[in-house]
C-alpha positions, 0 to 999 in steps of 0.5 A, spaced: 500 500 500 502 506 497 501 513 500 498 518 495 499 526 497 494 530 493 494 538 493 487 541 492 486 548 491 480 552 494 478 559 496 482 558 502 489 556 499 491 549 498 489 543 502 494 538 502 490 531 503 494 524 504 491 517 504 493 510 503 492 507 496 491 500 494 490 496 488 488 489 490 488 484 484 482 480 486 475 482 488 476 478 494 482 481 496 479 488 496 473 486 500 479 483 505 482 490 505 476 493 507 475 489 512 482 490 515 482 498 514 474 499 516 470 505 515 475 510 513 477 506 507 473 507 500 472 503 494 474 507 488 471 505 481 471 510 476 472 516 481 467 521 477 462 522 483 467 521 489 472 526 486 467 531 486 464 529 493 471 529 496 473 536 493 467 539 496 469 535 503 462 531 503 466 525 504 473 523 507 477 517 507 484 515 509 485 509 505 483 508 497 482 501 495 482 502 487 478 496 484 477 499 477 482 494 474 479 488 476 477 485 470 473 479 473 468 485 474 469 488 467 464 485 462 457 485 459 455 478 457 448 476 453 446 469 455 439 466 453 436 468 460 439 474 462 444 480 460 449 480 465 453 487 466 459 487 471 460 493 476 466 495 473 464 496 466 465 503 464 459 507 461 463 507 454 463 500 454 456 500 455 455 505 450 458 500 445 454 494 446 448 497 443 448 491 437 449 486 442 441 486 444 436 491 444 435 492 451 443 494 451 441 499 445 436 502 450 442 503 455 447 505 450 442 511 448 442 513 456 449 513 457 450 518 451 446 523 456 450 522 462 456 525 461 462 527 456 465 522 452 471 523 456 468 521 462 464 515 460 471 512 459 472 513 467 465 512 470 463 505 471 456 502 471 457 500 479 460 506 481 454 510 478 449 505 481 452 506 488 452 513 488 444 512 489 442 519 486 435 519 485 436 523 479 440 517 476 439 516 468 441 508 469 437 507 475 430 508 473 431 503 466 434 498 471 428 498 475 423 498 469 427 492 467 426 488 473 434 488 474 437 484 480 444 486 483 449 481 485 453 483 491 459 480 494 461 480 501 466 476 506 460 471 506 459 470 499 454 473 494 447 475 495 442 478 490 437 484 491 432 487 486 434 493 483 428 497 486 430 494 493 437 496 492 436 504 493 434 505 500 435 513 500 439 519 497 446 516 496 444 510 500 444 503 498 443 496 501 451 495 501 453 493 508 460 493 511 465 490 506 460 489 501 461 491 494 457 490 487 459 485 483 454 485 477 447 487 474 443 482 471 437 483 467 432 477 466 430 476 459 423 472 457 423 465 455 418 466 450 415 473 447 418 479 447 421 485 451 422 492 450 424 498 454 425 506 453 427 511 457 425 519 457 427 525 461 427 532 461 433 536 462 436 543 462 443 541 457 445 535 454 449 532 460 446 535 465 442 531 471 435 530 469 429 534 472 425 528 471 425 522 468 421 515 467 423 509 464 418 503 462 418 496 460 413 491 457 413 484 456 408 481 451 407 474 449 407 472 441 400 473 441 401 481 443 398 480 450 402 484 455 404 479 460 409 484 464 409 492 465 413 496 469 414 504 470 420 507 474 420 514 475 427 518 477 428 525 480 421 525 484 423 522 490 429 520 495 429 514 491 427 511 484 419 510 484 416 504 481 409 506 479 404 499 480 398 504 479 400 506 472 403 499 470 398 494 473 392 496 468 396 495 462 397 487 464 392 483 460 391 488 454 394 487 447 398 492 444 393 494 439 389 496 446 394 501 448 391 507 445 393 514 446 388 515 452 390 509 455 397 511 455 395 518 458 392 514 463 398 511 465 402 517 465 396 520 470 397 515 475 404 515 475 404 522 477 400 521 483 405 516 485 411 522 484 413 526 491 417 531 487 420 537 491 421 544 488 428 547 488 432 552 484 432 547 478 424 546 477 418 546 481 414 540 484 408 542 480 412 542 473 416 535 475 409 532 476 406 534 470 412 532 466 412 525 469 405 524 465 409 526 459 415 522 460 411 516 462 406 516 456 412 517 451 416 512 454 410 507 453 409 509 446 416 508 445 415 500 447 409 499 443 412 502 437 418 497 438 414 491 440 410 492 433 416 492 429 
């Protein structure tokens, strides 16, 4: 383990921060280090979020455990029953995976909204999820796709639903020495699935003022078997709107007309709990939920109809 010294310029001059730096060879070695070093140790993935928090003195740590180079966590794999995305897969890798599966194409489009191309080479899927921002772009899409996360710890692995993974602003289901291993998106054994993400923002790479993701799974006859709608930036955690999704199940694609999609948007807006801030009012966010849900569902219908 090496010591790193970083000079950080601020309004009061130069602040010199010292921390120990380690680059473990395996995920289990990283977990062991975290166990030994305790609460003052931090896992470091791409570092794009943590650097900003550290510069603003919102987090402090004495030990940096760099896991970005762990190839065992850096992959995207399409299998017959699932898509598996390693926690250390970069946003750039996710962006380039569009041709591997149409759900990955949806996720690829999302990454292009998140940050600059340079930052996407550093930022990781796992780091983005573990930051647990309620305005995250990937999180609502993963929730709508009914994704699971696989978590590594000292006692082995465990799986948690993506919806349950988020417990509050910047708070996840990770405990103690645990780290995120992968995201798993289930694929239907029969029929088709489509997903879409929509958002309102101020600039292309700005965080969302409000966002929504939808996913529909249909049988070969076109009957909707599963529906999921997730909302971001309208509560401390990602919101899953059962009230909006449930009436769609059992319907056919042809029945999902403009009136039914608008009704889903209206129901979703009632599940939103937005606040007013300098970026947008609560009323505006609630109104935009209606629009984003309707548009994301319309996208799914269009994809499924081919």
